[in-house]
Biopython code that builds the backbone (N, CA, C, O; Angstrom):
import numpy as np
from Bio.PDB.StructureBuilder import StructureBuilder

atoms = [
    (1, "MET", "N", (-15.542, 1.988, 18.110)),
    (1, "MET", "CA", (-14.714, 2.412, 17.000)),
    (1, "MET", "C", (-15.584, 2.558, 15.764)),
    (1, "MET", "O", (-16.411, 1.699, 15.460)),
    (2, "SER", "N", (-15.384, 3.653, 15.063)),
    (2, "SER", "CA", (-16.161, 3.910, 13.860)),
    (2, "SER", "C", (-15.338, 3.606, 12.625)),
    (2, "SER", "O", (-14.244, 4.143, 12.447)),
    (3, "ASP", "N", (-15.871, 2.739, 11.770)),
    (3, "ASP", "CA", (-15.179, 2.429, 10.526)),
    (3, "ASP", "C", (-15.353, 3.537, 9.502)),
    (3, "ASP", "O", (-14.694, 3.525, 8.462)),
    (4, "THR", "N", (-16.236, 4.502, 9.783)),
    (4, "THR", "CA", (-16.471, 5.580, 8.836)),
    (4, "THR", "C", (-15.652, 6.817, 9.173)),
    (4, "THR", "O", (-15.736, 7.817, 8.460)),
    (5, "LEU", "N", (-14.865, 6.776, 10.241)),
    (5, "LEU", "CA", (-14.018, 7.896, 10.599)),
    (5, "LEU", "C", (-13.048, 8.177, 9.455)),
    (5, "LEU", "O", (-12.351, 7.280, 8.981)),
    (6, "ASP", "N", (-13.013, 9.432, 9.022)),
    (6, "ASP", "CA", (-12.133, 9.826, 7.931)),
    (6, "ASP", "C", (-10.750, 10.123, 8.498)),
    (6, "ASP", "O", (-10.547, 11.134, 9.170)),
    (7, "VAL", "N", (-9.806, 9.237, 8.220)),
    (7, "VAL", "CA", (-8.428, 9.381, 8.694)),
    (7, "VAL", "C", (-7.497, 9.201, 7.503)),
    (7, "VAL", "O", (-7.602, 8.229, 6.755)),
    (8, "THR", "N", (-6.591, 10.149, 7.342)),
    (8, "THR", "CA", (-5.556, 10.037, 6.321)),
    (8, "THR", "C", (-4.274, 9.620, 7.017)),
    (8, "THR", "O", (-3.886, 10.223, 8.017)),
    (9, "ILE", "N", (-3.613, 8.593, 6.498)),
    (9, "ILE", "CA", (-2.347, 8.142, 7.071)),
    (9, "ILE", "C", (-1.249, 8.369, 6.044)),
    (9, "ILE", "O", (-1.346, 7.942, 4.894)),
    (10, "THR", "N", (-0.202, 9.054, 6.490)),
    (10, "THR", "CA", (0.935, 9.334, 5.628)),
    (10, "THR", "C", (2.184, 8.695, 6.228)),
    (10, "THR", "O", (2.265, 8.476, 7.436)),
    (11, "HIS", "N", (3.144, 8.403, 5.373)),
    (11, "HIS", "CA", (4.412, 7.804, 5.815)),
    (11, "HIS", "C", (5.520, 8.823, 5.598)),
    (11, "HIS", "O", (5.646, 9.405, 4.521)),
    (12, "HIS", "N", (6.320, 9.027, 6.637)),
    (12, "HIS", "CA", (7.412, 9.987, 6.579)),
    (12, "HIS", "C", (8.710, 9.274, 6.942)),
    (12, "HIS", "O", (8.829, 8.727, 8.038)),
    (13, "VAL", "N", (9.673, 9.275, 6.043)),
    (13, "VAL", "CA", (10.991, 8.708, 6.338)),
    (13, "VAL", "C", (11.752, 9.758, 7.132)),
    (13, "VAL", "O", (11.795, 10.930, 6.759)),
    (14, "GLN", "N", (12.356, 9.315, 8.243)),
    (14, "GLN", "CA", (13.132, 10.211, 9.091)),
    (14, "GLN", "C", (14.463, 9.547, 9.383)),
    (14, "GLN", "O", (14.526, 8.583, 10.146)),
    (15, "GLY", "N", (15.534, 10.062, 8.773)),
    (15, "GLY", "CA", (16.830, 9.416, 8.918)),
    (15, "GLY", "C", (16.752, 8.027, 8.313)),
    (15, "GLY", "O", (16.373, 7.872, 7.152)),
    (16, "GLN", "N", (17.111, 7.006, 9.101)),
    (16, "GLN", "CA", (17.027, 5.636, 8.605)),
    (16, "GLN", "C", (15.716, 4.971, 9.019)),
    (16, "GLN", "O", (15.434, 3.843, 8.612)),
    (17, "GLY", "N", (14.924, 5.658, 9.815)),
    (17, "GLY", "CA", (13.643, 5.120, 10.255)),
    (17, "GLY", "C", (12.499, 5.894, 9.645)),
    (17, "GLY", "O", (12.622, 6.480, 8.569)),
    (18, "GLY", "N", (11.386, 5.886, 10.350)),
    (18, "GLY", "CA", (10.240, 6.615, 9.830)),
    (18, "GLY", "C", (9.078, 6.645, 10.788)),
    (18, "GLY", "O", (9.155, 6.177, 11.924)),
    (19, "LYS", "N", (7.991, 7.216, 10.288)),
    (19, "LYS", "CA", (6.806, 7.416, 11.107)),
    (19, "LYS", "C", (5.586, 7.378, 10.202)),
    (19, "LYS", "O", (5.568, 7.999, 9.139)),
    (20, "TYR", "N", (4.565, 6.642, 10.633)),
    (20, "TYR", "CA", (3.255, 6.682, 9.997)),
    (20, "TYR", "C", (2.422, 7.642, 10.835)),
    (20, "TYR", "O", (2.314, 7.476, 12.050)),
    (21, "VAL", "N", (1.833, 8.645, 10.192)),
    (21, "VAL", "CA", (1.098, 9.679, 10.916)),
    (21, "VAL", "C", (-0.367, 9.641, 10.497)),
    (21, "VAL", "O", (-0.690, 9.656, 9.309)),
    (22, "ALA", "N", (-1.255, 9.592, 11.503)),
    (22, "ALA", "CA", (-2.703, 9.582, 11.261)),
    (22, "ALA", "C", (-3.254, 10.989, 11.475)),
    (22, "ALA", "O", (-3.043, 11.613, 12.514)),
    (23, "HIS", "N", (-3.962, 11.460, 10.463)),
    (23, "HIS", "CA", (-4.565, 12.790, 10.487)),
    (23, "HIS", "C", (-6.090, 12.634, 10.432)),
    (23, "HIS", "O", (-6.644, 12.524, 9.338)),
    (24, "PRO", "N", (-6.785, 12.620, 11.579)),
    (24, "PRO", "CA", (-8.254, 12.537, 11.529)),
    (24, "PRO", "C", (-8.829, 13.827, 10.937)),
    (24, "PRO", "O", (-8.366, 14.923, 11.252)),
    (25, "ALA", "N", (-9.830, 13.687, 10.087)),
    (25, "ALA", "CA", (-10.472, 14.850, 9.466)),
    (25, "ALA", "C", (-11.020, 15.779, 10.541)),
    (25, "ALA", "O", (-11.645, 15.335, 11.505)),
    (26, "GLY", "N", (-10.780, 17.060, 10.364)),
    (26, "GLY", "CA", (-11.306, 18.061, 11.283)),
    (26, "GLY", "C", (-10.528, 18.205, 12.584)),
    (26, "GLY", "O", (-10.954, 18.942, 13.473)),
    (27, "GLU", "N", (-9.406, 17.521, 12.714)),
    (27, "GLU", "CA", (-8.593, 17.583, 13.941)),
    (27, "GLU", "C", (-7.209, 18.124, 13.617)),
    (27, "GLU", "O", (-6.658, 17.843, 12.553)),
    (28, "SER", "N", (-6.654, 18.893, 14.531)),
    (28, "SER", "CA", (-5.263, 19.331, 14.368)),
    (28, "SER", "C", (-4.305, 18.367, 15.064)),
    (28, "SER", "O", (-3.104, 18.384, 14.796)),
    (29, "THR", "N", (-4.829, 17.533, 15.950)),
    (29, "THR", "CA", (-4.028, 16.554, 16.673)),
    (29, "THR", "C", (-3.834, 15.318, 15.806)),
    (29, "THR", "O", (-4.756, 14.888, 15.112)),
    (30, "THR", "N", (-2.634, 14.750, 15.847)),
    (30, "THR", "CA", (-2.330, 13.545, 15.068)),
    (30, "THR", "C", (-1.819, 12.433, 15.982)),
    (30, "THR", "O", (-1.342, 12.680, 17.089)),
    (31, "GLY", "N", (-1.933, 11.214, 15.490)),
    (31, "GLY", "CA", (-1.347, 10.063, 16.154)),
    (31, "GLY", "C", (-0.256, 9.522, 15.251)),
    (31, "GLY", "O", (-0.197, 9.863, 14.069)),
    (32, "TYR", "N", (0.617, 8.672, 15.804)),
    (32, "TYR", "CA", (1.692, 8.155, 14.967)),
    (32, "TYR", "C", (2.195, 6.803, 15.449)),
    (32, "TYR", "O", (2.005, 6.412, 16.601)),
    (33, "LEU", "N", (2.842, 6.107, 14.528)),
    (33, "LEU", "CA", (3.533, 4.847, 14.788)),
    (33, "LEU", "C", (4.949, 5.028, 14.259)),
    (33, "LEU", "O", (5.143, 5.277, 13.069)),
    (34, "GLU", "N", (5.941, 4.903, 15.143)),
    (34, "GLU", "CA", (7.329, 5.076, 14.747)),
    (34, "GLU", "C", (8.008, 3.737, 14.512)),
    (34, "GLU", "O", (7.679, 2.738, 15.152)),
    (35, "TRP", "N", (8.955, 3.732, 13.590)),
    (35, "TRP", "CA", (9.752, 2.534, 13.340)),
    (35, "TRP", "C", (11.203, 2.942, 13.098)),
    (35, "TRP", "O", (11.500, 4.069, 12.703)),
    (36, "GLU", "N", (12.090, 1.985, 13.348)),
    (36, "GLU", "CA", (13.511, 2.169, 13.066)),
    (36, "GLU", "C", (14.022, 0.907, 12.390)),
    (36, "GLU", "O", (13.398, -0.149, 12.500)),
    (37, "PRO", "N", (15.152, 1.003, 11.692)),
    (37, "PRO", "CA", (15.653, -0.181, 11.008)),
    (37, "PRO", "C", (16.134, -1.239, 11.995)),
    (37, "PRO", "O", (16.681, -0.923, 13.052)),
    (38, "GLY", "N", (15.922, -2.486, 11.631)),
    (38, "GLY", "CA", (16.408, -3.610, 12.424)),
    (38, "GLY", "C", (17.415, -4.398, 11.614)),
    (38, "GLY", "O", (17.756, -4.032, 10.489)),
    (39, "GLU", "N", (17.884, -5.476, 12.199)),
    (39, "GLU", "CA", (18.810, -6.374, 11.497)),
    (39, "GLU", "C", (18.031, -7.167, 10.453)),
    (39, "GLU", "O", (16.966, -7.707, 10.752)),
    (40, "ASP", "N", (18.557, -7.240, 9.225)),
    (40, "ASP", "CA", (17.904, -8.027, 8.179)),
    (40, "ASP", "C", (17.689, -9.463, 8.666)),
    (40, "ASP", "O", (18.493, -10.000, 9.428)),
    (41, "CYS", "N", (16.617, -10.055, 8.223)),
    (41, "CYS", "CA", (16.255, -11.420, 8.618)),
    (41, "CYS", "C", (15.903, -12.195, 7.348)),
    (41, "CYS", "O", (15.032, -11.783, 6.582)),
    (42, "ASP", "N", (16.582, -13.310, 7.133)),
    (42, "ASP", "CA", (16.338, -14.142, 5.951)),
    (42, "ASP", "C", (16.407, -13.331, 4.660)),
    (42, "ASP", "O", (15.632, -13.552, 3.730)),
    (43, "GLY", "N", (17.352, -12.383, 4.619)),
    (43, "GLY", "CA", (17.549, -11.578, 3.415)),
    (43, "GLY", "C", (16.527, -10.474, 3.216)),
    (43, "GLY", "O", (16.521, -9.826, 2.169)),
    (44, "LYS", "N", (15.657, -10.242, 4.204)),
    (44, "LYS", "CA", (14.640, -9.198, 4.079)),
    (44, "LYS", "C", (14.913, -8.062, 5.063)),
    (44, "LYS", "O", (15.437, -8.269, 6.157)),
    (45, "GLU", "N", (14.543, -6.861, 4.639)),
    (45, "GLU", "CA", (14.603, -5.698, 5.514)),
    (45, "GLU", "C", (13.675, -5.925, 6.707)),
    (45, "GLU", "O", (12.599, -6.506, 6.567)),
    (46, "VAL", "N", (14.102, -5.463, 7.872)),
    (46, "VAL", "CA", (13.269, -5.524, 9.077)),
    (46, "VAL", "C", (13.055, -4.103, 9.582)),
    (46, "VAL", "O", (13.999, -3.321, 9.698)),
    (47, "ARG", "N", (11.811, -3.786, 9.877)),
    (47, "ARG", "CA", (11.473, -2.508, 10.503)),
    (47, "ARG", "C", (10.978, -2.806, 11.911)),
    (47, "ARG", "O", (10.065, -3.608, 12.107)),
    (48, "VAL", "N", (11.590, -2.153, 12.881)),
    (48, "VAL", "CA", (11.239, -2.334, 14.284)),
    (48, "VAL", "C", (10.177, -1.295, 14.643)),
    (48, "VAL", "O", (10.449, -0.094, 14.637)),
    (49, "ALA", "N", (8.972, -1.761, 14.955)),
    (49, "ALA", "CA", (7.901, -0.863, 15.404)),
    (49, "ALA", "C", (8.193, -0.529, 16.867)),
    (49, "ALA", "O", (8.130, -1.403, 17.731)),
    (50, "THR", "N", (8.514, 0.739, 17.139)),
    (50, "THR", "CA", (8.966, 1.117, 18.475)),
    (50, "THR", "C", (7.904, 1.784, 19.340)),
    (50, "THR", "O", (7.870, 1.559, 20.550)),
    (51, "HIS", "N", (7.045, 2.594, 18.752)),
    (51, "HIS", "CA", (6.039, 3.323, 19.534)),
    (51, "HIS", "C", (4.786, 3.559, 18.700)),
    (51, "HIS", "O", (4.865, 3.837, 17.503)),
    (52, "THR", "N", (3.644, 3.445, 19.338)),
    (52, "THR", "CA", (2.381, 3.878, 18.739)),
    (52, "THR", "C", (1.768, 4.845, 19.739)),
    (52, "THR", "O", (1.478, 4.476, 20.877)),
    (53, "ILE", "N", (1.574, 6.085, 19.306)),
    (53, "ILE", "CA", (1.084, 7.133, 20.195)),
    (53, "ILE", "C", (-0.172, 7.765, 19.586)),
    (53, "ILE", "O", (-0.147, 8.261, 18.460)),
    (54, "VAL", "N", (-1.256, 7.738, 20.343)),
    (54, "VAL", "CA", (-2.479, 8.425, 19.949)),
    (54, "VAL", "C", (-2.906, 9.280, 21.149)),
    (54, "VAL", "O", (-3.313, 8.742, 22.179)),
    (55, "PRO", "N", (-2.814, 10.597, 21.020)),
    (55, "PRO", "CA", (-3.192, 11.468, 22.136)),
    (55, "PRO", "C", (-4.656, 11.267, 22.555)),
    (55, "PRO", "O", (-5.518, 10.940, 21.740)),
    (56, "ARG", "N", (-4.896, 11.470, 23.820)),
    (56, "ARG", "CA", (-6.240, 11.282, 24.393)),
    (56, "ARG", "C", (-7.317, 12.038, 23.614)),
    (56, "ARG", "O", (-8.435, 11.547, 23.465)),
    (57, "LYS", "N", (-6.986, 13.221, 23.123)),
    (57, "LYS", "CA", (-7.965, 14.047, 22.400)),
    (57, "LYS", "C", (-8.582, 13.312, 21.208)),
    (57, "LYS", "O", (-9.742, 13.546, 20.869)),
    (58, "ILE", "N", (-7.810, 12.423, 20.571)),
    (58, "ILE", "CA", (-8.326, 11.694, 19.415)),
    (58, "ILE", "C", (-8.393, 10.192, 19.682)),
    (58, "ILE", "O", (-8.610, 9.404, 18.762)),
    (59, "GLY", "N", (-8.209, 9.806, 20.921)),
    (59, "GLY", "CA", (-8.220, 8.392, 21.285)),
    (59, "GLY", "C", (-9.609, 7.780, 21.246)),
    (59, "GLY", "O", (-10.615, 8.482, 21.147)),
    (60, "GLY", "N", (-9.642, 6.460, 21.325)),
    (60, "GLY", "CA", (-10.909, 5.736, 21.373)),
    (60, "GLY", "C", (-11.635, 5.639, 20.052)),
    (60, "GLY", "O", (-12.813, 5.282, 20.020)),
    (61, "ARG", "N", (-10.965, 5.946, 18.968)),
    (61, "ARG", "CA", (-11.608, 5.918, 17.650)),
    (61, "ARG", "C", (-10.983, 4.893, 16.709)),
    (61, "ARG", "O", (-11.297, 4.868, 15.519)),
    (62, "GLY", "N", (-10.104, 4.051, 17.235)),
    (62, "GLY", "CA", (-9.478, 3.029, 16.400)),
    (62, "GLY", "C", (-8.305, 3.515, 15.577)),
    (62, "GLY", "O", (-7.875, 2.836, 14.645)),
    (63, "ILE", "N", (-7.785, 4.678, 15.909)),
    (63, "ILE", "CA", (-6.692, 5.246, 15.121)),
    (63, "ILE", "C", (-5.423, 4.411, 15.248)),
    (63, "ILE", "O", (-4.734, 4.187, 14.252)),
    (64, "ALA", "N", (-5.101, 3.947, 16.449)),
    (64, "ALA", "CA", (-3.899, 3.126, 16.629)),
    (64, "ALA", "C", (-3.988, 1.853, 15.788)),
    (64, "ALA", "O", (-3.008, 1.451, 15.162)),
    (65, "SER", "N", (-5.153, 1.226, 15.774)),
    (65, "SER", "CA", (-5.330, 0.022, 14.955)),
    (65, "SER", "C", (-5.162, 0.319, 13.479)),
    (65, "SER", "O", (-4.585, -0.482, 12.743)),
    (66, "ARG", "N", (-5.654, 1.448, 13.050)),
    (66, "ARG", "CA", (-5.498, 1.820, 11.643)),
    (66, "ARG", "C", (-4.035, 2.051, 11.287)),
    (66, "ARG", "O", (-3.596, 1.713, 10.188)),
    (67, "LEU", "N", (-3.283, 2.627, 12.219)),
    (67, "LEU", "CA", (-1.853, 2.814, 11.976)),
    (67, "LEU", "C", (-1.155, 1.465, 11.798)),
    (67, "LEU", "O", (-0.330, 1.304, 10.898)),
    (68, "VAL", "N", (-1.483, 0.508, 12.648)),
    (68, "VAL", "CA", (-0.876, -0.821, 12.541)),
    (68, "VAL", "C", (-1.312, -1.482, 11.232)),
    (68, "VAL", "O", (-0.491, -2.088, 10.543)),
    (69, "ASP", "N", (-2.585, -1.370, 10.888)),
    (69, "ASP", "CA", (-3.058, -1.939, 9.618)),
    (69, "ASP", "C", (-2.293, -1.345, 8.433)),
    (69, "ASP", "O", (-1.964, -2.047, 7.477)),
    (70, "HIS", "N", (-2.018, -0.051, 8.515)),
    (70, "HIS", "CA", (-1.272, 0.598, 7.433)),
    (70, "HIS", "C", (0.153, 0.050, 7.362)),
    (70, "HIS", "O", (0.669, -0.193, 6.272)),
    (71, "LEU", "N", (0.787, -0.144, 8.514)),
    (71, "LEU", "CA", (2.122, -0.740, 8.552)),
    (71, "LEU", "C", (2.099, -2.137, 7.928)),
    (71, "LEU", "O", (2.980, -2.480, 7.139)),
    (72, "ILE", "N", (1.105, -2.933, 8.278)),
    (72, "ILE", "CA", (0.980, -4.295, 7.745)),
    (72, "ILE", "C", (0.798, -4.256, 6.224)),
    (72, "ILE", "O", (1.459, -4.999, 5.498)),
    (73, "ASP", "N", (-0.093, -3.397, 5.750)),
    (73, "ASP", "CA", (-0.309, -3.276, 4.299)),
    (73, "ASP", "C", (0.983, -2.859, 3.585)),
    (73, "ASP", "O", (1.308, -3.371, 2.514)),
    (74, "HIS", "N", (1.701, -1.934, 4.190)),
    (74, "HIS", "CA", (2.951, -1.452, 3.607)),
    (74, "HIS", "C", (3.988, -2.582, 3.563)),
    (74, "HIS", "O", (4.709, -2.728, 2.575)),
    (75, "ALA", "N", (4.061, -3.380, 4.637)),
    (75, "ALA", "CA", (4.997, -4.508, 4.680)),
    (75, "ALA", "C", (4.682, -5.521, 3.582)),
    (75, "ALA", "O", (5.593, -6.064, 2.958)),
    (76, "ARG", "N", (3.410, -5.772, 3.347)),
    (76, "ARG", "CA", (3.022, -6.717, 2.288)),
    (76, "ARG", "C", (3.406, -6.168, 0.906)),
    (76, "ARG", "O", (3.902, -6.906, 0.056)),
    (77, "ARG", "N", (3.174, -4.881, 0.694)),
    (77, "ARG", "CA", (3.478, -4.281, -0.612)),
    (77, "ARG", "C", (4.978, -4.146, -0.863)),
    (77, "ARG", "O", (5.439, -4.344, -1.988)),
    (78, "LYS", "N", (5.741, -3.812, 0.176)),
    (78, "LYS", "CA", (7.175, -3.540, 0.019)),
    (78, "LYS", "C", (8.051, -4.721, 0.420)),
    (78, "LYS", "O", (9.274, -4.653, 0.302)),
    (79, "ASP", "N", (7.434, -5.803, 0.895)),
    (79, "ASP", "CA", (8.134, -7.040, 1.216)),
    (79, "ASP", "C", (9.200, -6.874, 2.303)),
    (79, "ASP", "O", (10.353, -7.263, 2.118)),
    (80, "PHE", "N", (8.800, -6.290, 3.440)),
    (80, "PHE", "CA", (9.698, -6.225, 4.587)),
    (80, "PHE", "C", (9.039, -6.914, 5.779)),
    (80, "PHE", "O", (7.835, -7.169, 5.777)),
    (81, "LEU", "N", (9.843, -7.210, 6.790)),
    (81, "LEU", "CA", (9.361, -7.847, 8.011)),
    (81, "LEU", "C", (9.258, -6.814, 9.131)),
    (81, "LEU", "O", (9.864, -5.745, 9.068)),
    (82, "ILE", "N", (8.483, -7.155, 10.149)),
    (82, "ILE", "CA", (8.254, -6.238, 11.269)),
    (82, "ILE", "C", (8.676, -6.910, 12.566)),
    (82, "ILE", "O", (8.316, -8.057, 12.829)),
    (83, "ASP", "N", (9.439, -6.187, 13.368)),
    (83, "ASP", "CA", (9.772, -6.601, 14.729)),
    (83, "ASP", "C", (8.909, -5.747, 15.649)),
    (83, "ASP", "O", (9.223, -4.578, 15.874)),
    (84, "PRO", "N", (7.822, -6.311, 16.188)),
    (84, "PRO", "CA", (6.865, -5.515, 16.964)),
    (84, "PRO", "C", (7.310, -5.292, 18.423)),
    (84, "PRO", "O", (6.789, -5.929, 19.338)),
    (85, "GLN", "N", (8.264, -4.394, 18.626)),
    (85, "GLN", "CA", (8.717, -4.107, 19.984)),
    (85, "GLN", "C", (7.745, -3.200, 20.734)),
    (85, "GLN", "O", (7.746, -3.179, 21.964)),
    (86, "CYS", "N", (6.926, -2.460, 20.016)),
    (86, "CYS", "CA", (5.851, -1.674, 20.639)),
    (86, "CYS", "C", (4.805, -2.661, 21.157)),
    (86, "CYS", "O", (4.385, -3.555, 20.424)),
    (87, "SER", "N", (4.385, -2.508, 22.406)),
    (87, "SER", "CA", (3.435, -3.463, 22.999)),
    (87, "SER", "C", (2.105, -3.488, 22.260)),
    (87, "SER", "O", (1.486, -4.548, 22.158)),
    (88, "PHE", "N", (1.649, -2.356, 21.743)),
    (88, "PHE", "CA", (0.375, -2.334, 21.011)),
    (88, "PHE", "C", (0.501, -3.114, 19.703)),
    (88, "PHE", "O", (-0.385, -3.896, 19.358)),
    (89, "VAL", "N", (1.589, -2.903, 18.983)),
    (89, "VAL", "CA", (1.801, -3.617, 17.722)),
    (89, "VAL", "C", (1.945, -5.116, 17.996)),
    (89, "VAL", "O", (1.412, -5.936, 17.248)),
    (90, "ALA", "N", (2.661, -5.475, 19.058)),
    (90, "ALA", "CA", (2.816, -6.893, 19.418)),
    (90, "ALA", "C", (1.456, -7.520, 19.727)),
    (90, "ALA", "O", (1.190, -8.649, 19.314)),
    (91, "ALA", "N", (0.599, -6.805, 20.443)),
    (91, "ALA", "CA", (-0.743, -7.320, 20.764)),
    (91, "ALA", "C", (-1.560, -7.519, 19.495)),
    (91, "ALA", "O", (-2.295, -8.500, 19.383)),
    (92, "LYS", "N", (-1.442, -6.607, 18.542)),
    (92, "LYS", "CA", (-2.180, -6.750, 17.281)),
    (92, "LYS", "C", (-1.663, -7.960, 16.488)),
    (92, "LYS", "O", (-2.451, -8.650, 15.840)),
    (93, "PHE", "N", (-0.359, -8.223, 16.533)),
    (93, "PHE", "CA", (0.184, -9.421, 15.893)),
    (93, "PHE", "C", (-0.408, -10.660, 16.549)),
    (93, "PHE", "O", (-0.780, -11.608, 15.858)),
    (94, "ASP", "N", (-0.499, -10.662, 17.877)),
    (94, "ASP", "CA", (-1.054, -11.812, 18.591)),
    (94, "ASP", "C", (-2.520, -12.037, 18.229)),
    (94, "ASP", "O", (-2.974, -13.180, 18.176)),
    (95, "GLU", "N", (-3.265, -10.958, 17.979)),
    (95, "GLU", "CA", (-4.684, -11.047, 17.612)),
    (95, "GLU", "C", (-4.895, -11.480, 16.160)),
    (95, "GLU", "O", (-5.991, -11.899, 15.789)),
    (96, "ASN", "N", (-3.852, -11.379, 15.348)),
    (96, "ASN", "CA", (-3.967, -11.636, 13.907)),
    (96, "ASN", "C", (-2.931, -12.667, 13.470)),
    (96, "ASN", "O", (-1.898, -12.295, 12.912)),
    (97, "PRO", "N", (-3.185, -13.960, 13.711)),
    (97, "PRO", "CA", (-2.201, -14.991, 13.352)),
    (97, "PRO", "C", (-1.867, -15.012, 11.853)),
    (97, "PRO", "O", (-0.822, -15.538, 11.470)),
    (98, "ASP", "N", (-2.731, -14.453, 11.007)),
    (98, "ASP", "CA", (-2.453, -14.427, 9.574)),
    (98, "ASP", "C", (-1.341, -13.424, 9.235)),
    (98, "ASP", "O", (-0.929, -13.333, 8.078)),
    (99, "TRP", "N", (-0.857, -12.681, 10.217)),
    (99, "TRP", "CA", (0.256, -11.772, 10.002)),
    (99, "TRP", "C", (1.604, -12.435, 10.333)),
    (99, "TRP", "O", (2.650, -11.805, 10.174)),
    (100, "ALA", "N", (1.593, -13.674, 10.782)),
    (100, "ALA", "CA", (2.806, -14.336, 11.257)),
    (100, "ALA", "C", (3.937, -14.310, 10.237)),
    (100, "ALA", "O", (5.109, -14.257, 10.612)),
    (101, "ASP", "N", (3.599, -14.347, 8.956)),
    (101, "ASP", "CA", (4.637, -14.335, 7.916)),
    (101, "ASP", "C", (5.375, -13.002, 7.841)),
    (101, "ASP", "O", (6.427, -12.917, 7.207)),
    (102, "LEU", "N", (4.841, -11.964, 8.477)),
    (102, "LEU", "CA", (5.467, -10.639, 8.456)),
    (102, "LEU", "C", (6.281, -10.364, 9.714)),
    (102, "LEU", "O", (6.964, -9.343, 9.801)),
    (103, "ARG", "N", (6.211, -11.265, 10.685)),
    (103, "ARG", "CA", (6.906, -11.040, 11.961)),
    (103, "ARG", "C", (8.357, -11.503, 11.848)),
    (103, "ARG", "O", (8.629, -12.653, 11.504)),
    (104, "ALA", "N", (9.286, -10.589, 12.144)),
    (104, "ALA", "CA", (10.702, -10.946, 12.155)),
    (104, "ALA", "C", (10.956, -11.835, 13.351)),
    (104, "ALA", "O", (10.502, -11.552, 14.459)),
    (105, "SER", "N", (11.697, -12.928, 13.115)),
    (105, "SER", "CA", (11.943, -13.864, 14.224)),
    (105, "SER", "C", (13.302, -13.662, 14.834)),
    (105, "SER", "O", (13.666, -14.365, 15.776)),
]
sb = StructureBuilder()
sb.init_structure("model")
sb.init_model(0)
sb.init_chain("A")
sb.init_seg("    ")
for serial, (resi, resn, name, xyz) in enumerate(atoms, 1):
    if name == "N":
        sb.init_residue(resn, " ", resi, " ")
    sb.init_atom(name, np.array(xyz, "f"), 0.0, 1.0, " ", f" {name:<3s}", serial, name[0])
structure = sb.get_structure()
């Protein structure tokens, strides 16, 4: 994985949910992380991470991890919790115990 890969990540609200989209420089193919609203927990909004998709053409460059990092940063800034139903997002939570305060229980 290259930390110097130029990737722009944008957030798009779609209905009541949304999508974080990764745009690698020089590529027309994008990856994304989708979320939908969950049940509020302890008075906080919950976003359910449902899918992380990175097509093979742009895979192997750490794009999925960057999408999750962006979700985590957004949760810290906007003060919401995450229900990691996507297996990739759940694995990243398991690898990062310092994110436990953001996990919806």
